[in-house]
C-alpha positions as CSV (number, residue, x, y, z in Angstrom):
1,M,146.1,60.7,161.3
2,V,144.2,57.7,159.8
3,Q,146.8,55.3,161.2
4,K,146.5,56.8,164.6
5,D,142.7,56.6,164.5
6,C,143.0,52.9,163.4
7,Q,145.1,52.2,166.5
8,E,142.6,53.9,168.7
9,L,139.7,52.0,167.1
10,K,141.5,48.7,167.8
11,K,141.9,49.7,171.4
12,Y,138.3,50.6,171.8
13,I,137.1,47.4,170.2
14,F,139.4,45.4,172.6
15,L,137.8,47.2,175.5
16,C,134.2,46.5,174.3
17,K,133.5,43.8,176.9
18,N,130.5,43.1,179.1
19,D,128.2,45.6,177.2
20,D,130.7,48.4,177.7
21,N,128.5,51.1,176.1
22,Y,131.1,53.9,176.6
23,H,133.8,52.2,174.6
24,Q,131.3,50.9,172.0
25,N,130.1,54.4,171.4
26,L,133.7,55.7,171.1
27,A,134.5,52.9,168.6
28,S,131.3,53.7,166.6
29,Q,132.1,57.4,166.5
30,L,135.7,56.8,165.4
31,L,134.7,54.3,162.7
32,L,132.2,56.8,161.3
33,G,135.0,59.4,161.3
34,L,137.3,57.0,159.4
35,R,134.6,56.4,156.8
36,I,133.9,60.1,156.3
37,N,137.7,60.7,156.0
38,T,138.0,57.9,153.4
39,L,135.0,59.3,151.4
40,F,136.5,62.8,151.6
41,T,139.8,61.6,150.4
42,M,138.3,59.6,147.5
43,A,136.1,62.6,146.6
44,K,139.2,64.7,146.0
45,G,140.3,62.2,143.3
46,K,142.4,60.1,145.6
47,N,142.1,56.3,146.2
48,F,141.9,54.7,149.6
49,I,145.6,54.7,150.1
50,G,145.8,58.4,149.2
51,L,147.2,58.2,145.6
52,D,145.7,60.0,142.6
53,E,143.2,57.6,141.2
54,K,144.2,58.1,137.6
55,I,147.9,57.6,138.3
56,A,147.1,54.6,140.5
57,N,145.1,53.2,137.6
58,D,147.9,53.7,135.1
59,L,150.4,52.1,137.5
60,A,148.1,49.2,138.0
61,T,147.8,48.7,134.2
62,D,151.6,48.7,133.9
63,L,151.8,46.2,136.8
64,N,149.3,44.0,135.1
65,D,151.5,43.9,132.1
66,L,154.4,43.1,134.3
67,L,152.3,40.3,135.9
68,A,151.5,38.8,132.5
69,N,155.2,38.7,131.7
70,Y,156.1,37.1,135.0
71,Q,153.5,34.4,134.5
72,I,155.0,33.3,131.2
73,Y,158.5,33.6,132.6
74,Y,157.4,31.4,135.5
75,Q,156.0,28.8,133.2
76,N,159.1,28.8,131.0
77,L,161.2,28.1,134.1
78,R,158.9,25.2,135.1
79,G,159.4,23.7,131.6
80,F,163.2,24.1,131.8
81,H,163.2,22.5,135.2
82,W,161.3,19.5,133.9
83,N,162.8,19.0,130.5
84,I,166.4,20.0,130.7
85,Q,168.9,17.2,129.7
86,G,172.6,16.7,129.5
87,A,175.7,17.1,131.6
88,S,174.4,20.2,133.5
89,F,171.1,18.6,134.4
90,F,171.6,18.4,138.1
91,E,172.8,22.0,138.7
92,L,170.3,23.5,136.2
93,H,167.4,21.4,137.4
94,L,167.9,22.9,140.9
95,K,168.7,26.4,139.6
96,F,165.5,26.6,137.6
97,E,163.5,25.4,140.6
98,E,165.1,28.2,142.6
99,Y,164.1,30.8,140.0
100,Y,160.5,29.6,139.5
101,N,160.0,29.6,143.3
102,D,161.2,33.2,143.4
103,A,159.0,34.1,140.4
104,R,155.9,32.6,142.1
105,I,156.4,34.8,145.2
106,K,156.8,37.9,143.0
107,I,153.7,37.1,141.0
108,D,151.7,37.1,144.2
109,E,153.3,40.3,145.4
110,I,152.6,42.1,142.1
111,A,149.0,41.0,142.1
112,E,148.5,42.2,145.7
113,R,150.1,45.5,144.9
114,I,147.6,45.9,142.0
115,L,144.8,45.3,144.5
116,T,146.3,47.7,147.0
117,L,146.2,50.4,144.2
118,G,142.5,49.7,143.9
119,E,142.5,47.7,140.7
120,T,142.0,44.0,139.7
121,P,145.0,41.8,138.7
122,S,144.7,39.9,135.5
123,H,144.1,36.3,136.3
124,T,143.5,34.3,133.0
125,L,146.1,32.4,131.0
126,S,144.6,33.8,127.8
127,D,145.3,37.4,129.0
128,Y,148.8,36.5,130.1
129,V,149.7,35.0,126.7
130,A,148.1,37.9,124.8
131,E,149.7,40.6,126.8
132,S,153.2,39.2,127.6
133,K,156.2,40.3,125.6
134,I,158.0,37.2,127.0
135,K,157.0,34.3,124.7
136,E,156.4,30.7,125.7
137,A,159.4,28.5,125.3
138,K,158.4,25.0,124.3
139,N,160.3,21.7,124.3
140,V,163.7,23.2,125.4
141,H,166.0,20.4,126.4
142,D,169.4,22.1,126.0
143,G,170.8,23.7,129.2
144,Q,172.6,26.5,127.5
145,E,169.4,27.4,125.5
146,G,167.3,27.4,128.7
147,V,169.8,29.7,130.5
148,K,169.9,32.0,127.5
149,I,166.1,32.2,127.3
150,T,166.0,32.9,131.1
151,S,168.6,35.7,130.7
152,D,166.6,37.3,127.9
153,N,163.3,36.9,129.9
154,I,164.9,38.6,133.0
155,S,166.1,41.5,130.7
156,V,162.6,42.1,129.6
157,L,161.3,42.1,133.2
158,L,164.1,44.5,134.3
159,K,163.2,47.0,131.5
160,K,159.6,47.0,132.5
161,E,160.4,47.3,136.2
162,R,162.6,50.3,135.6
163,L,159.9,52.1,133.6
164,I,157.3,51.4,136.3
165,L,159.7,52.4,139.0
166,K,160.2,55.8,137.4
167,K,156.5,56.4,137.1
168,A,155.8,55.2,140.7
169,S,158.6,57.5,142.0
170,E,157.1,60.5,140.3
171,A,153.7,59.6,141.6
172,G,154.9,59.3,145.2
173,D,154.0,55.6,145.3
174,E,156.5,54.4,147.8
175,G,155.0,51.0,148.0
176,T,155.5,50.2,144.4
177,V,158.9,51.8,144.4
178,T,160.1,49.7,147.3
179,L,158.8,46.5,145.7
180,L,160.4,47.0,142.4
181,S,163.7,48.4,143.8
182,E,164.2,45.1,145.5
183,Y,163.3,43.1,142.4
184,I,165.7,45.1,140.3
185,T,168.6,44.8,142.7
186,Q,168.2,41.0,142.9
187,Q,167.7,40.5,139.2
188,E,170.6,42.5,138.1
189,K,172.8,40.1,140.1
190,V,171.0,37.1,138.7
191,L,171.6,38.5,135.2
192,W,175.3,38.9,135.9
193,M,175.5,35.3,137.0
194,L,173.7,34.0,134.0
195,H,175.9,36.0,131.6
196,S,179.0,34.5,133.4
197,Y,177.6,31.0,133.0
198,L,177.0,31.6,129.2
199,A,180.5,33.2,128.7
């Protein structure tokens, strides 16, 4: 119903030309109705996307924890990309760049999902370091070590994503379910490849 009303509102706003009072009045009435509907929904303990506020808050807390881990994972990959040495330099230099570019996109998507749930994403380095289970990897030059740390980091992310996915599914939060399902499918394949490299 809300989606249909939004479409109608866009139509009326488009038609509001040359002091068209008729469509302006329709748009105002529809906008008022949408505001009332939003307030009514929130008054019943639902947030603006229709999820239970407490559950949405819990999910956002878990996603903030995941965000912190992604930030440290991302920075580790940057360090490996810059500092790796040895015979595998060329292939690993490019591979770590591929991974950190992917992580950067996921970081933004997770933060935006937290906002969509009605909460604020963590955004300070001190919070990330304090909250992350993934630890900073410093002065890693050996390619095998960098790959092993990356594999371990992804395992941590997968474990957290599966737990959040289960909670989101039980809460009917299809947006979070879809987001994390895609991450899990991709990262399981990456983990297989890293394990094959290390074998």
